[in-house]
KEGU-776014 format. One line per field, with one value per residue: y, x, z of N, C-alpha, C in turn; residue in three letters. Coordinates in nm, 3 decimals. Layout:
nv: Y ...
nu: X ...
nw: Z ...
cav: Y ...
cau: X ...
caw: Z ...
cv: Y ...
cu: X ...
cw: Z ...
aa: ALA ...
//
This chain:
nv: -0.120 0.199 0.441 0.415 0.421 0.514 0.480 0.639 0.606 0.776 0.771 0.827 1.000 1.269 1.337 1.231 1.118 1.104 1.036 1.051 0.945 0.957 0.796 1.029 1.236 1.437 1.368 1.393 1.516 1.484 1.592 1.525 1.672 1.627 1.815 2.027 1.902 1.816 2.039 2.164 2.006 2.051 1.891 1.586 1.345 1.005 0.821 0.982 1.059 0.810 0.745 0.956 0.903 0.668 0.768 0.947 0.812 0.671 0.884 1.052 0.901 0.872 1.139 1.198 1.027 1.140 1.398 1.325 1.222 0.951 0.599 0.342 0.112 0.192 0.213 0.109 0.022 0.002 0.207 0.247 0.402 0.230 0.271 0.485 0.585 0.666 0.379 0.291 0.470 0.415 0.155 0.190 0.304 0.100 -0.112 -0.017 0.003 -0.263 -0.384 -0.260 -0.350 -0.627 -0.638 -0.521 -0.671 -0.590 -0.497 -0.419 -0.177 -0.148 0.113 0.323 0.601 0.812 0.789 0.835 1.107 1.218 1.129 1.273 1.493 1.420 1.457 1.715 1.778 1.663 1.580 1.344 1.332 1.159 1.008 1.173 1.405 1.409 1.612 1.555 1.687 1.717 1.704 1.480 1.380 1.436 1.411 1.327 1.204 0.981 0.936 0.691 0.542 0.586 0.389 0.176 0.208 0.373 0.554 0.615 0.902 1.072 1.183 1.329 1.357 1.397 1.603 1.645 1.883 1.997 1.927 2.080 2.335 2.319 2.290 2.529 2.714 2.653 2.734 3.004 3.056 3.040 2.859 2.549 2.375 2.455 2.538 2.689 2.915 3.030 3.082 3.277 3.484 3.537 3.686 3.944 4.002 4.026 3.829 3.828 3.923 3.777 3.558 3.251 2.912 2.681 2.356 2.073 2.168 2.217 2.193 1.934 1.800 1.817 1.646 1.398 1.360 1.455 1.477 1.462 1.586 1.811 1.952 2.000 2.145 2.402 2.449 2.454 2.677 2.885 2.873 2.938 3.195 3.329 3.300 3.448 3.697 3.889 4.090 4.025 4.051 3.910 3.861 3.888 3.680 3.461 3.487 3.466 3.216 3.050 3.102 2.983 2.710 2.671 2.747 2.547 2.317 2.362 2.399 2.140 1.990 2.088 2.027 1.751 1.716 1.807 1.624 1.380 1.427 1.472 1.676 1.768 1.849 1.758 1.890 1.793 1.711 1.831 2.068 2.170 2.344 2.581 2.924 3.070 2.870 2.781 3.010 3.072 2.832 2.830 3.046 2.967 2.722 2.797 2.948 2.747 2.586 2.379 2.186 2.254 2.117 2.156 2.048 2.186 2.396 2.290 2.022 1.943 1.887 1.603 1.390 1.227 1.221 1.194 0.932 0.793 0.875 0.755 0.491 0.476 0.506 0.271 0.078 0.145 0.085 -0.185 -0.316 -0.568 -0.627 -0.575 -0.829 -0.939 -0.972 -0.805 -0.639 -0.323 -0.087 0.101 0.212 0.194 0.174 0.420 0.313 0.089 0.065 -0.042 -0.281
nu: 0.084 0.090 -0.021 -0.147 -0.441 -0.444 -0.553 -0.492 -0.448 -0.414 -0.350 -0.184 -0.163 -0.341 -0.488 -0.737 -0.692 -0.735 -0.616 -0.611 -0.451 -0.359 -0.122 0.123 -0.043 -0.243 -0.560 -0.744 -0.749 -0.823 -0.877 -0.961 -0.936 -0.870 -0.768 -0.872 -1.004 -0.797 -0.663 -0.716 -0.578 -0.320 -0.174 -0.167 -0.408 -0.402 -0.628 -0.849 -0.782 -0.793 -1.065 -1.177 -1.079 -1.221 -1.480 -1.456 -1.359 -1.513 -1.683 -1.476 -1.338 -1.546 -1.589 -1.344 -1.349 -1.564 -1.466 -1.252 -1.396 -1.448 -1.525 -1.512 -1.460 -1.291 -1.042 -0.707 -0.519 -0.459 -0.319 -0.162 -0.075 0.143 0.306 0.563 0.382 0.090 -0.023 -0.293 -0.431 -0.312 -0.406 -0.674 -0.670 -0.530 -0.710 -0.929 -0.811 -0.740 -0.992 -1.096 -0.913 -0.956 -1.231 -1.242 -1.068 -0.802 -0.453 -0.258 -0.058 0.139 0.273 0.559 0.529 0.714 0.870 0.666 0.614 0.831 0.782 0.564 0.654 0.693 0.456 0.443 0.681 0.812 1.056 1.305 1.525 1.683 1.985 1.901 1.938 1.734 1.559 1.369 1.122 0.909 0.633 0.693 0.929 1.264 1.485 1.774 1.819 1.947 1.830 1.831 1.674 1.341 1.147 1.287 1.546 1.656 1.872 1.957 2.100 2.115 1.945 1.706 1.811 1.659 1.401 1.187 1.187 0.934 0.804 0.945 0.865 0.592 0.611 0.740 0.558 0.349 0.460 0.469 0.207 0.060 -0.107 -0.218 -0.179 0.174 0.363 0.258 0.161 0.389 0.540 0.379 0.385 0.656 0.710 0.673 0.884 1.238 1.484 1.744 1.752 1.788 2.037 2.000 2.096 2.256 2.203 2.424 2.641 2.905 3.266 3.345 3.101 3.049 3.246 3.178 2.895 2.771 2.532 2.318 2.050 1.959 1.726 1.647 1.807 1.793 1.519 1.504 1.667 1.518 1.285 1.393 1.485 1.244 1.129 1.308 1.276 1.033 0.897 0.933 0.974 0.744 0.736 1.001 1.123 0.992 1.081 1.361 1.393 1.277 1.461 1.692 1.629 1.577 1.822 2.002 1.887 1.930 2.208 2.299 2.177 2.288 2.550 2.535 2.477 2.718 2.901 2.824 2.832 2.605 2.393 2.135 1.837 1.561 1.304 1.079 0.770 0.573 0.693 0.817 0.646 0.693 0.750 0.991 1.186 1.151 1.215 1.484 1.608 1.592 1.760 2.010 2.058 2.077 2.312 2.492 2.484 2.300 2.026 1.697 1.397 1.075 0.765 0.437 0.292 0.044 0.076 0.268 0.208 0.061 -0.104 -0.328 -0.254 0.022 0.066 -0.074 0.079 0.331 0.244 0.167 0.415 0.533 0.381 0.444 0.713 0.708 0.703 0.651 0.327 0.189 0.122 -0.213 -0.260 -0.099 0.104 0.052 0.308 0.426 0.675 0.811 1.104 1.263 1.407 1.272 1.063 0.825 0.589
nw: 0.000 -0.110 -0.034 0.237 0.440 0.762 1.090 1.388 1.740 2.042 2.381 2.600 2.812 2.921 2.700 2.480 2.177 1.829 1.514 1.157 0.867 0.522 0.368 0.375 0.415 0.612 0.728 0.936 1.271 1.582 1.909 2.238 2.530 2.878 3.043 3.194 3.400 3.552 3.632 3.881 4.053 3.995 3.826 3.628 3.708 3.727 3.747 3.688 3.429 3.292 3.315 3.172 2.916 2.853 2.832 2.621 2.398 2.187 2.071 1.982 1.790 1.602 1.528 1.407 1.185 1.049 0.986 0.821 0.619 0.565 0.610 0.863 0.722 0.524 0.631 0.638 0.823 1.178 1.428 1.745 2.053 2.258 2.469 2.608 2.911 3.112 3.264 3.298 3.133 2.887 2.845 2.782 2.525 2.390 2.419 2.268 2.012 1.965 1.955 1.725 1.530 1.535 1.474 1.222 1.084 1.030 1.010 1.302 1.468 1.741 1.899 1.983 2.186 2.195 1.962 1.785 1.824 1.692 1.435 1.341 1.213 0.952 0.825 0.744 0.623 0.339 0.232 0.302 0.587 0.718 0.833 1.146 1.417 1.701 1.917 2.182 2.366 2.636 2.873 3.021 2.923 2.824 2.586 2.389 2.073 1.825 1.521 1.303 1.127 1.118 1.157 1.245 1.366 1.636 1.835 2.165 2.285 2.504 2.805 3.036 3.374 3.589 3.644 3.361 3.088 3.036 3.270 3.455 3.374 3.448 3.726 3.814 3.721 3.892 4.137 4.084 4.070 3.828 3.713 3.551 3.242 3.278 3.084 2.846 2.987 3.108 2.879 2.751 2.942 2.950 2.723 2.797 2.957 3.051 2.931 3.012 3.264 3.503 3.602 3.579 3.669 3.437 3.388 3.406 3.248 3.302 3.260 3.327 3.311 3.035 2.946 3.063 3.061 2.813 2.666 2.834 3.045 3.313 3.520 3.775 3.953 3.843 3.876 4.157 4.208 4.095 4.251 4.503 4.453 4.411 4.662 4.817 4.715 4.754 4.608 4.342 3.984 3.789 3.510 3.430 3.573 3.456 3.188 3.216 3.337 3.140 2.935 3.036 3.025 2.749 2.639 2.731 2.618 2.344 2.330 2.394 2.191 1.949 2.002 1.990 1.720 1.609 1.720 1.610 1.343 1.201 1.019 1.067 1.250 1.438 1.631 1.872 2.049 2.330 2.442 2.224 2.110 2.230 2.199 2.227 2.218 1.955 1.806 1.886 1.821 1.542 1.478 1.588 1.463 1.194 1.208 1.276 1.058 1.044 0.947 1.032 1.160 1.275 1.394 1.323 1.576 1.671 1.630 1.802 2.072 2.250 2.024 1.789 1.526 1.508 1.585 1.391 1.174 1.221 1.211 0.942 0.819 0.909 0.775 0.507 0.509 0.526 0.771 1.023 1.147 1.482 1.732 1.813 2.085 2.332 2.578 2.722 2.787 3.034 3.066 2.827 2.638 2.428 2.223 2.149 1.902 1.810 1.936
cav: 0.000 0.319 0.548 0.350 0.502 0.462 0.546 0.634 0.635 0.819 0.791 0.803 1.089 1.324 1.363 1.123 1.174 1.015 1.096 0.968 0.991 0.878 0.814 1.140 1.344 1.438 1.379 1.435 1.514 1.524 1.577 1.554 1.684 1.633 1.897 2.110 1.819 1.796 2.168 2.198 1.923 2.095 1.786 1.483 1.238 0.890 0.764 1.075 1.050 0.684 0.755 1.050 0.833 0.577 0.845 1.023 0.734 0.649 1.007 1.108 0.822 0.905 1.274 1.192 0.966 1.239 1.502 1.264 1.183 0.810 0.508 0.247 0.012 0.246 0.213 -0.003 -0.026 0.071 0.231 0.288 0.418 0.119 0.318 0.495 0.668 0.616 0.246 0.284 0.546 0.338 0.037 0.230 0.314 -0.033 -0.189 0.033 -0.034 -0.408 -0.412 -0.217 -0.438 -0.755 -0.622 -0.484 -0.763 -0.505 -0.504 -0.319 -0.146 -0.097 0.199 0.402 0.739 0.906 0.780 0.897 1.252 1.253 1.093 1.368 1.588 1.372 1.502 1.850 1.787 1.541 1.538 1.270 1.385 1.058 1.013 1.304 1.417 1.450 1.661 1.526 1.759 1.719 1.707 1.362 1.331 1.524 1.315 1.349 1.077 0.971 0.859 0.640 0.509 0.608 0.268 0.060 0.230 0.495 0.539 0.715 0.968 1.129 1.207 1.400 1.278 1.425 1.659 1.678 2.028 2.033 1.912 2.197 2.445 2.303 2.312 2.670 2.783 2.633 2.823 3.142 3.062 3.069 2.758 2.427 2.344 2.570 2.581 2.801 3.033 3.092 3.132 3.401 3.586 3.568 3.787 4.075 4.012 4.034 3.698 3.846 3.990 3.692 3.455 3.123 2.812 2.588 2.226 1.981 2.238 2.241 2.122 1.791 1.747 1.800 1.528 1.273 1.348 1.567 1.485 1.448 1.709 1.817 2.078 2.012 2.255 2.525 2.463 2.495 2.813 2.977 2.873 3.012 3.337 3.381 3.306 3.553 3.825 3.898 4.181 3.989 4.078 3.780 3.846 3.867 3.544 3.369 3.496 3.417 3.072 2.990 3.113 2.884 2.580 2.669 2.756 2.416 2.223 2.385 2.371 1.994 1.940 2.122 1.948 1.616 1.724 1.819 1.502 1.269 1.466 1.479 1.818 1.796 1.841 1.766 1.917 1.743 1.704 1.946 2.187 2.222 2.452 2.702 3.022 3.106 2.757 2.779 3.125 3.058 2.715 2.872 3.131 2.892 2.619 2.866 2.985 2.625 2.511 2.260 2.195 2.242 2.091 2.152 2.039 2.297 2.390 2.204 1.883 1.917 1.822 1.468 1.389 1.101 1.229 1.145 0.786 0.750 0.899 0.646 0.370 0.481 0.480 0.129 0.006 0.172 0.018 -0.329 -0.372 -0.668 -0.575 -0.627 -0.933 -0.886 -0.971 -0.751 -0.561 -0.183 -0.075 0.239 0.258 0.145 0.255 0.481 0.228 -0.010 0.150 -0.107 -0.407
cau: 0.000 0.171 -0.091 -0.241 -0.518 -0.414 -0.618 -0.404 -0.510 -0.317 -0.409 -0.077 -0.174 -0.474 -0.558 -0.792 -0.663 -0.748 -0.573 -0.623 -0.366 -0.348 0.020 0.175 -0.142 -0.329 -0.702 -0.818 -0.672 -0.922 -0.825 -1.050 -0.847 -0.930 -0.678 -0.945 -1.037 -0.675 -0.603 -0.726 -0.482 -0.186 -0.108 -0.258 -0.446 -0.419 -0.763 -0.937 -0.746 -0.844 -1.211 -1.207 -1.054 -1.333 -1.598 -1.433 -1.301 -1.601 -1.715 -1.357 -1.319 -1.652 -1.564 -1.230 -1.397 -1.649 -1.380 -1.176 -1.495 -1.432 -1.586 -1.417 -1.427 -1.186 -0.915 -0.618 -0.443 -0.480 -0.198 -0.197 0.035 0.152 0.390 0.540 0.270 0.014 -0.064 -0.438 -0.471 -0.267 -0.491 -0.799 -0.641 -0.494 -0.834 -1.006 -0.741 -0.751 -1.129 -1.110 -0.834 -1.026 -1.360 -1.223 -0.969 -0.695 -0.331 -0.244 0.079 0.152 0.387 0.622 0.482 0.822 0.900 0.554 0.634 0.925 0.724 0.462 0.721 0.685 0.329 0.458 0.805 0.818 1.194 1.365 1.652 1.747 1.970 1.884 1.933 1.601 1.542 1.232 1.099 0.768 0.610 0.748 1.051 1.361 1.582 1.844 1.818 1.997 1.731 1.890 1.558 1.238 1.069 1.372 1.669 1.670 1.976 1.946 2.226 2.108 1.810 1.705 1.848 1.560 1.280 1.182 1.172 0.793 0.773 1.002 0.773 0.471 0.641 0.765 0.429 0.274 0.520 0.433 0.060 0.017 -0.202 -0.172 -0.036 0.259 0.442 0.199 0.149 0.521 0.575 0.305 0.434 0.796 0.713 0.671 0.998 1.375 1.546 1.878 1.738 1.836 2.126 1.971 2.197 2.238 2.241 2.513 2.719 3.043 3.363 3.339 2.975 3.063 3.330 3.120 2.752 2.752 2.399 2.215 1.991 1.914 1.655 1.605 1.881 1.732 1.389 1.531 1.721 1.407 1.199 1.462 1.485 1.109 1.111 1.393 1.245 0.885 0.843 0.997 0.902 0.704 0.771 1.146 1.152 0.945 1.168 1.496 1.379 1.257 1.586 1.786 1.591 1.596 1.965 2.064 1.833 1.992 2.351 2.319 2.133 2.387 2.670 2.511 2.493 2.861 2.972 2.787 2.847 2.471 2.365 1.991 1.779 1.415 1.261 0.942 0.715 0.493 0.773 0.856 0.553 0.740 0.788 1.132 1.264 1.141 1.288 1.626 1.655 1.609 1.878 2.133 2.080 2.126 2.451 2.572 2.471 2.219 1.888 1.603 1.256 0.988 0.626 0.348 0.260 -0.071 0.117 0.375 0.151 0.012 -0.213 -0.343 -0.190 0.159 0.059 -0.113 0.192 0.428 0.180 0.175 0.555 0.557 0.320 0.522 0.844 0.687 0.727 0.554 0.229 0.196 0.023 -0.336 -0.244 0.027 0.091 0.095 0.429 0.434 0.814 0.867 1.221 1.248 1.472 1.172 0.972 0.693 0.582
caw: 0.000 -0.117 0.037 0.327 0.533 0.895 1.203 1.505 1.870 2.143 2.514 2.696 2.929 2.945 2.574 2.398 2.046 1.713 1.389 1.037 0.759 0.399 0.337 0.454 0.414 0.730 0.697 1.056 1.395 1.682 2.046 2.351 2.644 3.011 3.122 3.290 3.515 3.631 3.665 4.023 4.125 3.957 3.748 3.578 3.800 3.638 3.748 3.615 3.287 3.237 3.303 3.064 2.790 2.828 2.790 2.499 2.289 2.072 1.998 1.918 1.669 1.506 1.477 1.316 1.060 0.981 0.930 0.711 0.517 0.534 0.705 0.919 0.619 0.437 0.704 0.602 0.940 1.304 1.505 1.880 2.148 2.354 2.577 2.752 2.952 3.228 3.220 3.286 3.014 2.770 2.826 2.716 2.383 2.338 2.409 2.154 1.889 1.948 1.911 1.585 1.445 1.526 1.407 1.082 1.028 0.977 1.089 1.408 1.505 1.878 1.873 2.088 2.193 2.169 1.819 1.714 1.828 1.586 1.305 1.296 1.124 0.814 0.766 0.692 0.546 0.259 0.203 0.413 0.635 0.801 0.978 1.206 1.563 1.745 2.053 2.222 2.492 2.673 3.016 3.087 2.859 2.759 2.535 2.264 2.003 1.689 1.445 1.180 1.042 1.219 1.182 1.273 1.442 1.714 1.937 2.271 2.316 2.637 2.857 3.163 3.491 3.693 3.584 3.219 3.067 3.054 3.412 3.521 3.344 3.529 3.868 3.838 3.703 4.015 4.237 4.047 4.070 3.691 3.668 3.483 3.231 3.302 2.968 2.773 3.073 3.121 2.746 2.728 3.035 2.918 2.618 2.862 3.045 3.001 2.953 3.070 3.394 3.611 3.548 3.641 3.630 3.326 3.441 3.335 3.144 3.343 3.176 3.359 3.256 2.891 2.924 3.112 3.031 2.720 2.605 2.937 3.096 3.452 3.543 3.915 4.013 3.793 3.943 4.295 4.206 4.069 4.369 4.609 4.414 4.435 4.807 4.872 4.651 4.759 4.507 4.215 3.860 3.735 3.368 3.420 3.620 3.352 3.071 3.250 3.359 3.008 2.860 3.088 2.972 2.603 2.612 2.752 2.519 2.214 2.343 2.388 2.060 1.847 2.033 1.938 1.574 1.580 1.758 1.522 1.203 1.140 1.006 1.072 1.383 1.456 1.769 1.881 2.183 2.369 2.464 2.093 2.076 2.298 2.097 2.240 2.168 1.809 1.751 1.911 1.745 1.403 1.467 1.618 1.360 1.075 1.233 1.281 0.933 1.071 0.898 1.144 1.132 1.392 1.352 1.359 1.719 1.699 1.620 1.899 2.189 2.222 1.925 1.718 1.395 1.515 1.593 1.257 1.084 1.239 1.159 0.796 0.783 0.934 0.663 0.386 0.522 0.528 0.904 1.067 1.244 1.618 1.763 1.872 2.231 2.379 2.700 2.723 2.867 3.081 3.061 2.701 2.598 2.296 2.123 2.105 1.824 1.809 2.010
cv: 0.124 0.435 0.487 0.452 0.440 0.548 0.528 0.678 0.664 0.846 0.777 0.889 1.140 1.362 1.235 1.173 1.067 1.092 0.999 1.028 0.900 0.899 0.917 1.259 1.332 1.461 1.429 1.425 1.571 1.494 1.616 1.554 1.690 1.723 1.981 2.032 1.799 1.926 2.198 2.114 1.963 1.993 1.680 1.376 1.114 0.835 0.852 1.067 0.924 0.690 0.848 0.985 0.740 0.651 0.910 0.939 0.722 0.779 1.068 1.033 0.862 1.044 1.275 1.132 1.064 1.347 1.449 1.222 1.040 0.729 0.416 0.144 0.059 0.239 0.089 -0.060 0.061 0.088 0.284 0.306 0.305 0.156 0.416 0.586 0.613 0.484 0.235 0.355 0.471 0.223 0.071 0.239 0.181 -0.119 -0.147 -0.009 -0.182 -0.446 -0.374 -0.311 -0.574 -0.744 -0.594 -0.580 -0.686 -0.519 -0.391 -0.302 -0.081 -0.020 0.276 0.547 0.839 0.906 0.845 1.049 1.297 1.234 1.196 1.472 1.549 1.405 1.640 1.870 1.656 1.489 1.464 1.334 1.285 1.026 1.157 1.295 1.465 1.493 1.643 1.587 1.770 1.725 1.592 1.319 1.447 1.435 1.367 1.214 1.088 0.878 0.818 0.604 0.500 0.482 0.152 0.087 0.368 0.468 0.651 0.770 1.023 1.155 1.286 1.306 1.302 1.477 1.671 1.828 2.072 2.025 2.031 2.320 2.437 2.336 2.459 2.753 2.770 2.723 2.968 3.163 3.104 2.965 2.643 2.414 2.469 2.625 2.699 2.928 3.105 3.151 3.267 3.514 3.630 3.674 3.929 4.100 4.019 3.903 3.708 3.905 3.910 3.579 3.323 3.017 2.726 2.452 2.145 2.048 2.278 2.162 1.972 1.727 1.724 1.679 1.398 1.252 1.456 1.584 1.462 1.585 1.697 1.953 2.096 2.127 2.390 2.552 2.512 2.640 2.915 2.987 2.953 3.161 3.399 3.397 3.422 3.693 3.844 3.986 4.152 4.022 3.946 3.759 3.821 3.728 3.443 3.367 3.438 3.267 2.999 2.992 3.009 2.746 2.570 2.669 2.618 2.316 2.238 2.364 2.222 1.938 1.966 2.052 1.806 1.613 1.726 1.689 1.386 1.300 1.472 1.625 1.850 1.770 1.853 1.792 1.880 1.733 1.834 2.074 2.247 2.330 2.584 2.801 3.061 2.995 2.756 2.891 3.108 2.939 2.752 2.952 3.052 2.785 2.681 2.900 2.863 2.544 2.380 2.283 2.165 2.213 2.080 2.143 2.166 2.284 2.296 2.057 1.848 1.845 1.685 1.474 1.256 1.101 1.171 0.993 0.729 0.766 0.790 0.515 0.363 0.452 0.333 0.044 0.021 0.101 -0.133 -0.394 -0.467 -0.607 -0.639 -0.741 -0.870 -0.877 -0.919 -0.667 -0.416 -0.172 0.072 0.297 0.209 0.232 0.304 0.397 0.115 0.067 0.090 -0.239 -0.519
cu: 0.087 0.111 -0.193 -0.316 -0.502 -0.486 -0.530 -0.474 -0.401 -0.389 -0.304 -0.090 -0.317 -0.548 -0.608 -0.784 -0.672 -0.708 -0.589 -0.535 -0.384 -0.205 0.080 0.081 -0.233 -0.473 -0.783 -0.728 -0.762 -0.867 -0.933 -0.964 -0.925 -0.849 -0.751 -0.983 -0.917 -0.620 -0.606 -0.632 -0.337 -0.109 -0.209 -0.281 -0.479 -0.561 -0.862 -0.909 -0.805 -0.995 -1.251 -1.183 -1.170 -1.453 -1.580 -1.396 -1.394 -1.637 -1.594 -1.326 -1.421 -1.632 -1.449 -1.271 -1.482 -1.565 -1.301 -1.265 -1.472 -1.513 -1.479 -1.373 -1.314 -1.047 -0.834 -0.543 -0.477 -0.345 -0.237 -0.071 0.032 0.239 0.491 0.422 0.206 -0.051 -0.216 -0.489 -0.432 -0.361 -0.623 -0.778 -0.609 -0.619 -0.918 -0.943 -0.752 -0.890 -1.150 -1.034 -0.901 -1.154 -1.347 -1.131 -0.857 -0.570 -0.325 -0.096 0.079 0.282 0.437 0.579 0.590 0.862 0.789 0.567 0.728 0.861 0.627 0.523 0.704 0.550 0.341 0.587 0.823 0.960 1.253 1.497 1.720 1.885 1.956 1.901 1.792 1.607 1.396 1.208 0.949 0.755 0.675 0.883 1.135 1.476 1.649 1.862 1.886 1.903 1.794 1.782 1.439 1.157 1.155 1.488 1.674 1.772 1.961 2.084 2.229 1.964 1.820 1.738 1.751 1.433 1.296 1.160 1.028 0.750 0.826 0.914 0.649 0.497 0.667 0.639 0.343 0.327 0.480 0.283 0.005 -0.080 -0.135 -0.246 0.051 0.331 0.382 0.189 0.282 0.566 0.508 0.359 0.575 0.808 0.719 0.795 1.131 1.446 1.687 1.872 1.799 1.918 2.101 2.068 2.156 2.290 2.329 2.588 2.858 3.137 3.360 3.212 2.986 3.151 3.257 2.972 2.711 2.609 2.286 2.168 1.962 1.850 1.613 1.678 1.827 1.600 1.408 1.580 1.610 1.316 1.262 1.466 1.350 1.085 1.188 1.361 1.094 0.825 0.902 0.909 0.870 0.750 0.920 1.187 1.111 1.040 1.307 1.497 1.365 1.386 1.687 1.756 1.621 1.744 2.031 2.015 1.906 2.143 2.379 2.283 2.237 2.520 2.656 2.526 2.641 2.935 2.944 2.810 2.716 2.427 2.216 1.939 1.629 1.388 1.113 0.900 0.647 0.570 0.821 0.761 0.596 0.797 0.936 1.221 1.264 1.224 1.439 1.686 1.681 1.738 2.007 2.161 2.131 2.274 2.542 2.567 2.395 2.077 1.791 1.462 1.182 0.845 0.548 0.310 0.146 -0.036 0.230 0.323 0.097 -0.108 -0.216 -0.275 -0.049 0.163 0.022 0.002 0.297 0.371 0.189 0.317 0.591 0.501 0.405 0.657 0.831 0.716 0.616 0.457 0.247 0.097 -0.101 -0.325 -0.106 0.000 0.134 0.213 0.449 0.575 0.884 0.986 1.206 1.311 1.382 1.061 0.833 0.703 0.536
cw: 0.000 -0.039 0.134 0.412 0.671 1.000 1.326 1.631 1.972 2.276 2.623 2.822 2.942 2.817 2.511 2.255 1.938 1.589 1.274 0.928 0.638 0.349 0.430 0.455 0.535 0.690 0.816 1.177 1.505 1.822 2.146 2.476 2.774 3.103 3.227 3.416 3.607 3.688 3.815 4.109 4.093 3.878 3.711 3.683 3.715 3.632 3.671 3.466 3.223 3.215 3.188 2.927 2.754 2.774 2.653 2.378 2.168 2.000 1.927 1.788 1.562 1.446 1.378 1.181 0.979 0.914 0.810 0.595 0.468 0.635 0.760 0.816 0.528 0.502 0.668 0.721 1.060 1.373 1.642 1.964 2.249 2.474 2.523 2.784 3.078 3.188 3.205 3.163 2.887 2.741 2.758 2.565 2.320 2.322 2.290 2.022 1.860 1.899 1.765 1.492 1.426 1.445 1.259 1.007 0.957 1.065 1.191 1.441 1.643 1.886 1.996 2.077 2.153 2.022 1.737 1.713 1.717 1.449 1.252 1.202 0.977 0.748 0.704 0.611 0.469 0.240 0.322 0.456 0.728 0.746 1.028 1.357 1.598 1.891 2.088 2.360 2.520 2.824 3.088 3.034 2.808 2.716 2.409 2.197 1.867 1.613 1.313 1.078 1.137 1.250 1.233 1.368 1.504 1.825 2.038 2.302 2.458 2.677 2.987 3.278 3.606 3.627 3.432 3.205 3.092 3.199 3.492 3.496 3.434 3.676 3.899 3.817 3.828 4.127 4.211 4.040 3.932 3.637 3.596 3.350 3.233 3.180 2.893 2.855 3.087 2.988 2.720 2.816 3.000 2.809 2.676 2.948 2.973 3.034 3.012 3.211 3.508 3.549 3.621 3.589 3.511 3.371 3.348 3.220 3.193 3.251 3.201 3.305 3.106 2.858 2.955 3.074 2.931 2.669 2.705 2.985 3.246 3.475 3.689 3.985 3.971 3.863 4.086 4.301 4.184 4.191 4.483 4.579 4.445 4.586 4.870 4.818 4.644 4.650 4.368 4.096 3.791 3.592 3.351 3.466 3.514 3.233 3.099 3.272 3.226 2.927 2.905 3.033 2.823 2.567 2.623 2.648 2.385 2.218 2.326 2.250 1.952 1.874 1.981 1.787 1.537 1.608 1.663 1.374 1.128 1.137 1.001 1.212 1.375 1.603 1.778 2.027 2.221 2.386 2.333 2.045 2.139 2.197 2.106 2.190 2.015 1.747 1.766 1.835 1.600 1.386 1.488 1.514 1.230 1.090 1.229 1.152 0.950 1.020 1.011 1.093 1.264 1.343 1.388 1.506 1.754 1.695 1.717 2.022 2.151 2.127 1.853 1.583 1.398 1.519 1.456 1.159 1.097 1.189 1.007 0.749 0.804 0.820 0.538 0.389 0.525 0.663 0.945 1.168 1.381 1.636 1.825 2.023 2.267 2.503 2.676 2.820 2.906 3.074 2.935 2.657 2.455 2.187 2.075 2.034 1.817 1.885 1.918
aa: MET ASN GLN PRO ILE VAL LEU GLY ILE GLU THR SER CYS ASP GLU THR ALA VAL GLY ILE VAL ARG GLY ARG THR LEU LEU ALA ASN VAL ILE ALA SER SER VAL GLU GLU HIS ALA ARG PHE GLY GLY VAL VAL PRO GLU ILE ALA SER ARG ALA HIS LEU GLU ALA MET GLN PRO THR ILE MET GLN ALA LEU LYS ILE ALA ASN ILE SER LEU ARG ASP VAL ASP ALA ILE ALA VAL THR ALA GLY PRO GLY LEU VAL GLY ALA LEU LEU VAL GLY VAL GLY ALA ALA THR GLY LEU ALA LEU GLY LEU ASP LYS PRO MET TYR ALA LEU ASN HIS LEU ALA ALA HIS ILE SER VAL ASP PHE LEU THR HIS ALA ALA PRO ILE GLU PRO THR ILE ALA LEU LEU VAL SER GLY GLY HIS SER SER LEU LEU GLN VAL ASN GLU ILE THR ASP SER ILE VAL LYS LEU GLY ALA THR MET ASP ASP ALA ALA GLY GLU ALA PHE ASP LYS ILE ALA ARG VAL MET LYS LEU GLY PHE PRO GLY GLY PRO ALA ILE ASP ALA LEU ALA HIS LYS GLY ASP GLU THR ALA ILE ASP PHE PRO ARG GLY LEU THR THR ALA ASN ASP TRP ARG THR ARG PRO PHE ASP PHE SER PHE SER GLY LEU LYS THR ALA VAL ALA ARG TYR ILE GLU ALA THR PRO ASP TYR ALA LYS ALA ASN VAL ALA ALA SER PHE GLN GLU ALA ILE VAL ASP VAL LEU LEU LEU LYS SER LEU ALA ALA CYS LYS ALA THR GLY ILE ASP SER LEU ILE ILE ALA GLY GLY VAL ALA ALA ASN SER ARG LEU ARG THR LEU ALA GLN ALA ARG CYS GLU LYS ALA GLY VAL ARG LEU ARG ILE PRO ALA PRO ALA LEU CYS THR ASP ASN GLY ALA MET VAL ALA ALA LEU GLY SER LEU MET VAL ALA ALA GLY ARG THR PRO SER PRO ILE ALA PHE ASP ALA ASP SER SER LEU PRO VAL THR THR ILE ASN ILE
//
């Protein structure tokens, strides 16, 4: 199938998402988020997320089919996030995908959430750039990867040793009483501030760190430094803190990413995941990559956060590459390593 129609289901966290693609063409991308139900807790509550997925799954699938102007009979394959993520939430999506695959007698691909984030880029950029370095930054993950072939070979170069970048955004937003999720709130506030106002620390960037852990991240020290600054400065300027904190995160992410490009000799970089929607990261990445002679690709902001289109996109690439479908019976894996692209 050169242009397979693939329906993708994503339920790794608090979004019930269904995407439909034909080859590399996006036909539908529907997201039912339960973020408002979690906001008063300051983070995602797994039981609430699972219940919300159960309620939203069928209407989300039906809406996606309507937007794509197809029926279930037109679908050539089913793709679903099998991990990593919240195990209860994953099981809802896996159950729905398994039922569809059995009922329609179609192949199913149980896929890695992180690899799917990278794959969504292929819906907007047709030209292949593999191998590529991929910076994956979200609420739960901050990783540097060498993607040799997206359906077959991903090498982990480094990852966060504590908080993920998105998690740090959420925690500092909570300290600043900006609400949940924290990333968009800090991004918006930072536009009004001075990113050079406060020199917050850059984790794992000492000479010894560059020798021993060049591609790993650490944001817990930064988070602590910001919290202590706020505590010691009752009349602090919120916009300046937001801008300086955001700059510290973005600076480290790009320093490590471009170092990985230089070390591997790979002159292309994909930035993916929810934090890839951050406006400062996008702007600074463009400028630094141009200066370094590195080709940069970042999905549209709407495709950076968790969505079904990314799962469908990876499923379509799996079909096109002739990869073996997943067995009907498999276990969702909340800690599935990024090097395992499909189960």
